[in-house]
C-alpha positions in Angstrom: 113.6 153.3 19.7 113.8 152.5 23.4 113.1 148.8 22.7 116.0 148.7 20.2 118.4 150.3 22.7 117.4 147.8 25.5 117.9 144.9 23.2 121.3 146.2 22.1 122.6 146.3 25.7 120.9 143.0 26.8 123.5 140.2 26.9 123.1 137.1 24.8 122.6 133.7 26.6 126.0 132.5 25.5 127.8 135.3 27.3 125.7 135.5 30.4 128.2 133.8 32.7 131.1 135.5 34.3 134.4 134.2 33.2 137.2 134.5 35.7 140.8 133.7 35.0 142.3 134.2 38.5 141.1 133.9 42.1 141.8 137.5 42.8 139.4 138.7 40.1 136.9 136.1 41.3 136.6 137.9 44.6 136.1 141.3 43.0 133.6 140.4 40.3 131.6 138.0 42.4 130.5 140.9 44.6 129.7 143.0 41.5 127.6 140.2 40.1 125.5 140.1 43.3 124.8 143.8 43.1 124.2 144.1 39.4 121.8 141.4 38.5 120.4 142.9 35.2 122.1 143.4 32.9 124.9 140.9 33.5 128.4 142.0 32.5 130.9 139.5 31.1 134.5 140.2 32.3 137.6 138.3 31.3 140.7 138.9 33.3 144.1 137.2 32.9 147.1 137.6 35.1 150.4 138.5 33.5 152.9 135.7 33.7 155.9 136.3 35.9 159.5 135.7 35.0 160.6 132.5 36.7 163.4 132.8 39.2 163.2 136.5 39.6 163.6 138.3 42.9 160.3 140.0 42.5 158.5 136.6 43.0 159.5 136.4 46.6 158.7 140.1 47.2 155.3 139.7 45.6 154.5 136.6 47.7 155.5 138.4 50.9 153.4 141.4 50.0 150.4 139.1 49.4 150.7 137.5 52.8 151.1 140.8 54.6 148.9 143.2 52.8 146.3 141.0 51.2 144.8 140.6 47.8 144.0 144.3 47.2 147.7 145.2 47.2 148.4 142.4 44.8 145.9 143.8 42.3 147.5 147.2 42.6 150.9 145.7 41.9 149.7 144.1 38.7 148.8 147.6 37.4 152.4 148.8 37.3 153.6 149.2 33.6 156.3 147.1 32.2 158.8 150.0 32.0 158.8 150.3 35.7 158.2 154.1 35.7 155.8 155.8 38.1 153.3 157.7 35.9 151.8 159.9 38.5 155.1 161.3 39.8 155.5 165.1 39.2 158.4 165.8 36.9 160.9 168.6 37.7 161.5 171.5 35.3 165.1 170.3 34.8 163.9 167.1 33.2 161.8 169.1 30.7 164.8 171.4 30.0 167.0 168.4 29.1 164.3 166.8 26.9 162.7 169.7 25.2 165.5 172.4 25.2 165.6 176.0 26.2 162.2 177.6 26.8 161.2 180.8 25.0 160.2 182.7 28.1 163.8 182.4 29.4 165.4 183.9 26.3 166.7 187.5 26.3 166.5 189.6 23.2 169.3 192.0 22.5 168.0 195.5 21.9 170.7 196.3 19.3 171.1 193.2 17.2 167.9 191.4 18.1 169.6 188.1 18.8 167.8 185.9 21.4 170.0 184.0 23.9 169.9 182.6 27.4 171.6 184.8 30.0 174.2 183.0 32.1 174.7 180.2 29.6 178.4 180.2 28.5 177.7 178.9 25.0 174.8 181.3 24.3 176.8 184.2 25.6 179.7 183.4 23.3 177.4 183.0 20.2 175.7 186.3 21.0 178.9 188.2 21.5 180.2 187.0 18.1 176.9 187.8 16.3 176.6 191.2 18.0 180.1 192.2 16.9 179.5 191.1 13.3 176.2 193.0 13.2 177.5 196.3 14.7 181.0 196.4 13.3 180.8 194.2 10.3 181.6 190.7 9.2 185.2 189.6 9.2 186.9 189.6 5.8 190.4 188.4 5.1 190.5 189.1 1.4 190.5 187.2 -1.9 193.2 186.6 -4.5 191.3 188.0 -7.4 189.3 190.9 -6.1 187.4 193.3 -8.4 188.2 196.6 -6.6 186.3 199.6 -7.8 188.2 202.9 -7.8 186.4 205.6 -5.9 188.0 209.1 -6.0 186.3 210.3 -2.9 187.4 207.3 -0.8 190.4 207.8 1.5 190.4 204.6 3.6 188.9 201.2 2.8 188.0 199.7 -0.6 184.9 198.7 -2.6 184.7 195.2 -4.1 182.1 194.0 -6.6 180.9 190.4 -6.6 179.0 189.0 -9.6 177.0 185.8 -10.1 179.8 183.9 -11.9 182.4 184.5 -9.1 183.9 181.6 -7.1 181.8 180.0 -4.3 183.8 181.6 -1.5 182.9 185.0 -2.7 179.2 184.2 -3.2 179.2 182.6 0.3 180.5 185.8 1.8 177.7 187.7 0.0 175.1 185.4 1.5 176.5 186.1 5.0 176.2 189.8 4.5 172.7 189.5 3.0 171.6 187.7 6.2 172.8 190.6 8.2 170.9 193.0 5.9 167.7 191.0 6.4 167.8 191.8 10.1 166.9 195.4 9.3 165.4 195.3 5.8 163.3 192.1 5.8 164.1 188.7 4.3 163.3 187.1 0.9 163.7 190.1 -1.5 167.1 191.6 -1.2 169.2 189.4 -3.5 168.8 187.3 -6.7 171.2 185.8 -9.3 171.2 188.9 -11.6 172.2 191.3 -8.9 175.6 193.0 -8.6 176.8 193.2 -5.0 179.2 196.0 -3.8 181.0 195.3 -0.5 182.7 198.1 1.4 185.7 196.6 3.3 187.4 198.6 6.1 189.7 197.4 8.9 189.3 193.7 7.9 185.5 193.8 8.0 182.6 194.2 5.6 181.0 197.4 7.0 178.6 198.2 4.1 176.8 196.5 1.2 174.8 197.7 -1.8 172.8 195.5 -4.1 172.1 196.8 -7.6 170.3 195.2 -10.6 169.7 196.1 -14.2 166.3 197.6 -15.0 164.6 199.0 -18.1 162.2 201.7 -16.8 161.5 203.8 -13.7 159.1 206.5 -12.5 160.0 209.9 -11.4 158.4 210.9 -8.1 156.6 214.1 -7.5 158.5 216.5 -5.2 156.8 217.1 -1.9 157.0 220.8 -2.5 154.6 220.4 -5.5 151.9 218.6 -3.6 148.7 220.1 -2.4 149.1 223.0 -0.1 147.3 223.0 3.2 144.3 225.3 3.8 145.8 226.4 7.1 149.3 227.8 6.6 149.6 229.1 10.2 149.8 225.7 11.7 146.6 226.0 13.6 144.3 223.0 14.1 141.6 222.5 11.5 138.5 220.4 11.5 137.3 218.1 8.8 133.7 217.4 7.9 131.9 215.9 10.8 130.2 212.5 10.7 126.9 211.9 12.5 126.1 208.3 13.8 122.5 207.7 14.6 121.5 204.9 17.1 117.7 205.1 17.5 117.0 208.5 19.1 120.6 209.1 20.2 123.0 210.7 17.7 126.8 210.9 18.0 128.9 213.4 16.2 132.5 212.5 15.3 135.1 215.1 14.4 138.7 214.5 13.4 141.0 217.2 14.6 144.6 217.6 13.3 147.0 219.7 15.3 149.2 220.6 12.4 148.1 220.8 8.8 151.1 222.6 7.4 153.1 221.3 4.5 155.9 220.1 6.8 153.4 218.1 8.8 152.0 216.5 5.6 155.6 215.6 4.5 156.3 213.9 7.9 153.0 212.0 7.5 154.0 210.8 4.1 157.4 209.5 5.5 155.6 207.6 8.2 153.0 206.0 6.0 155.4 205.3 3.1 153.2 207.0 0.5 155.2 208.2 -2.5 153.5 210.0 -5.5 155.0 209.2 -8.9 154.4 210.4 -12.4 152.2 208.1 -14.6 154.7 208.0 -17.5 157.8 205.8 -17.1 161.2 206.9 -18.2 164.1 204.7 -19.4 166.5 203.6 -16.7 169.4 201.1 -16.5 170.6 200.9 -12.9 168.3 200.1 -10.0 169.6 200.3 -6.4 167.8 197.4 -4.7 169.1 197.8 -1.2 171.7 199.7 0.8 172.9 198.7 4.3 175.7 199.9 6.6 176.6 198.5 10.0 175.2 200.6 12.9 178.6 201.7 14.2 179.6 203.1 10.8 176.5 204.9 9.6 178.0 208.4 9.9 181.1 207.8 7.8 179.5 208.4 4.4 179.9 204.7 3.4 176.6 204.7 1.6 177.7 207.6 -0.5 181.0 205.8 -1.4 179.0 202.8 -2.5 176.7 204.9 -4.7 179.8 206.5 -6.3 181.2 203.1 -7.0 178.0 202.0 -8.7 177.8 205.1 -10.9 181.4 204.5 -12.2 181.2 200.7 -12.7 177.7 199.5 -13.4 177.6 200.5 -17.1 180.8 199.7 -18.9 182.4 202.7 -20.5 179.8 205.2 -19.1 179.6 207.1 -15.8 176.1 207.6 -14.6 174.8 210.8 -13.1 173.3 211.0 -9.7 169.8 211.5 -11.2 170.2 208.4 -13.4 170.1 206.0 -10.4 166.7 204.5 -9.6 165.8 203.2 -6.2 163.4 200.6 -4.9 160.7 201.8 -2.4 162.8 203.5 0.3 162.0 204.0 3.9 162.1 207.5 5.5 165.8 207.1 6.3 166.4 206.0 2.8 164.6 209.0 1.3 166.7 211.3 3.5 169.9 209.6 2.2 168.8 209.9 -1.4 167.8 213.5 -1.1 171.2 214.4 0.4 173.1 212.5 -2.3 171.3 213.8 -5.4 170.7 217.3 -3.9 166.9 217.3 -4.3 163.6 215.5 -3.6 162.8 214.3 -7.1 164.4 211.0 -7.9 163.6 207.8 -9.9 161.7 205.0 -8.3 161.1 201.4 -9.6 159.3 198.4 -8.4 161.2 195.2 -7.5 160.1 191.9 -9.0 
């Protein structure tokens, strides 16, 4: 193997001579040829042609006479663009070329919008978005509005938008859905078979409810009918211990819960999102897919007004009861809203597709 490697790097007789295309390279490579006799290296160098009549010719000639041949070789290495490659670039140049850096952005604690503090354009955009998120999206009204009559509603109105409505109405629905996705997550709230209920007050859309037709739902098991805790006094209880053996050393692990009462179990269920449902499905017609109200209007019973509008208008010619409404998987805040609206903990639940 060593013989093959040596024969590979050994130059052929045809290329044993040093080819030089300029006197400058002849000085450099002649010294290298004297030092490295075996193996000989063939080097070909060609000087770049200069533009005739340019001012750089005179400067280059003067530099050759004053500084010598080494400076002329260094001058030939300057790229055609004329830029100095080893110069340190300032951050302002990167800012202009690459845009605003992420570590300089400030995230609003209320609306979650990221913007650059001190920048006039970003401050203006954030102010507009923040107002739309907290107080509602601006709404001037439409010519043909489907206003739903709600007996319990004193101020404001509820408008229903369907899939066959004009593009202006569907576009407004898309803007509201984008706001809802800030809190509820994106990609699942709206589809073409949904009916959208908009709550309009003071020239702004302050609430939205998305409903869809369904066929079946499941009734959840009330939290009061769940398994009772062994310790009703609220004292800490210990579960079965687990022993871990490492050679001759054993570790005993015990899980201690501070509160095993029924109230503590109910709070745990609201955090983990676990909901127990009955195995047999019941027929249902209206599914509440999502409800959203602007943060500054969440204590004005807007969600209850929207639910009243759905009960009276979703099924033509029939008013639904509170217990006939089915809900998608609610959060802890959603479960509290549903319990207050229907007056109990047992309600219908369905899975969104």
